[in-house]
LUMVO-818774 format. One record per residue (C-alpha): z, y, x. Coordinates in steps of 0.25 Angstrom, whole numbers, plus 5000, padded with zeros to 4 digits. Layout:
BEGIN
ZYX;...
% end
This chain:
BEGIN
437450695209;436550735221;435450655214;435650725201;435550855207;434350825217;433350745207;433150865197;432850965209;431850855215;431150845202;431150995200;430551015214;429550905211;429150975198;428951105204;428051045216;427250975205;426951115198;426651175211;425651065216;424951075202;424851225202;424351215216;423251115212;422751205201;422851325210;421851255220;420951215208;420851355203;420551415217;419551305220;418851325206;418851475208;418051455221;417151365215;416851455204;416451565213;415651475221;414951415208;414651565204;414251605218;415251725216;416151795226;417351805216;417751745203;417351865194;415951865200;415951715197;416151755182;417651735180;417651855171;418251815158;419251725151;418051625148;417651625162;419051595166;419051475157;417751425161;418251435176;419351335172;418451245163;417351235174;418151225187;419351145182;419551005176;420151045162;420550945152;420951045141;420451175137;421351255128;420551385128;421351505124;422551415119;423651405128;424151265122;423951155124;423451185138;424751255141;426151255134;426451375124;426751505131;428251505126;428451365132;428251425146;429451495153;429651575167;430451525178;431551615173;431551545159;430951655152;429851615141;428351645144;427951745134;426451775137;425251685140;424051745147;423151625148;421851625141;421151495143;421851365145;421551235151;422251095155;421751045169;421450905172;422750895180;423650935168;423851075172;423551195163;422751315167;422451445159;421651565163;421751715160;420651805164;420951935171;419952045169;419552145180;420352275180;419952415185;421452435189;421552395204;423152365201;422752255191;422652105195;421252055201;421451915196;420351855188;421051735182;422451715178;422651565178;423851495171;424251355176;425251265170;425351145180;425751045169;425151095157;426051105145;427151025151;428351085155;429151155161;428151265158;428751375167;427951475174;428151455189;428351305187;427151245179;426451375174;425851465184;424851585183;423851615195;422851725196;421451695201;420751805208;419351855209;419151785223;419751645218;421151665224;422351625216;423651715217;424651795209;424351905200;424052035208;424252145198;425152265202;426552255195;427652345192;428752385202;429652265204;430752345210;431152495213;430452475227;429452365226;428152365218;427152255217;425752295221;424352235218;424252115227;422952065235;422651925234;423151835239;424551895237;425551905247;426851815247;427651935244;426851975232;426851835226;428351825228;428551955221;427751905209;428551775208;429851855208;429351955198;428551865188;428751715190;430251725191;430251845181;430851825166;429551895161;428751805152;427451885154;427251865169;426951735175;426351755188;427151755201;427451595201;426151555207;426251645218;427551595222;426951455224;425851515233;426851585241;427751455243;426551365246;426551295232;428051265232;428751305219;430051355227;430551435214;
% end
């Protein structure tokens, strides 16, 4: 009886550890690649180095990562179909923002979405939105388990989305964050977006891992 209750929990914890370790590996690769990219271009930041378009984002992946498949603008077969992904709440993912899609040599999938410069200071200053499925098309295909979105900023940092959002309660409004974000800001995004039923918001899960030292405690 005890064994029947314990084994599934151990397996689940092992799977979550595997997802977190794989994401951490890709996270380190992206940060190292961003630093190398700026060094190679003798630039102070990513935009100055030339990361200024969807094509530049795709070339960044192709030139600084070991890719084994390039799906271009097609989500599949590098990733599962949009409707096959779900949120932690169980709600189905309804929108896909990735523009260029690849499979890395370690079996993980990566997609990019270039974020253009805005004159509005309340709008995110991220340069590249980076989608990672730690095990490609394989399940469970859940945002916050094997699918995550990270935001690459102009200085080469990876963090959560820093855009100002609407009020989340009568007396609490989220404000535009500085990078790196505070643990409180990441936690708020985790609760408001990662755990949310909304099928259109995917950020918040990655920041929770940063807060919890890459332990998937949710």
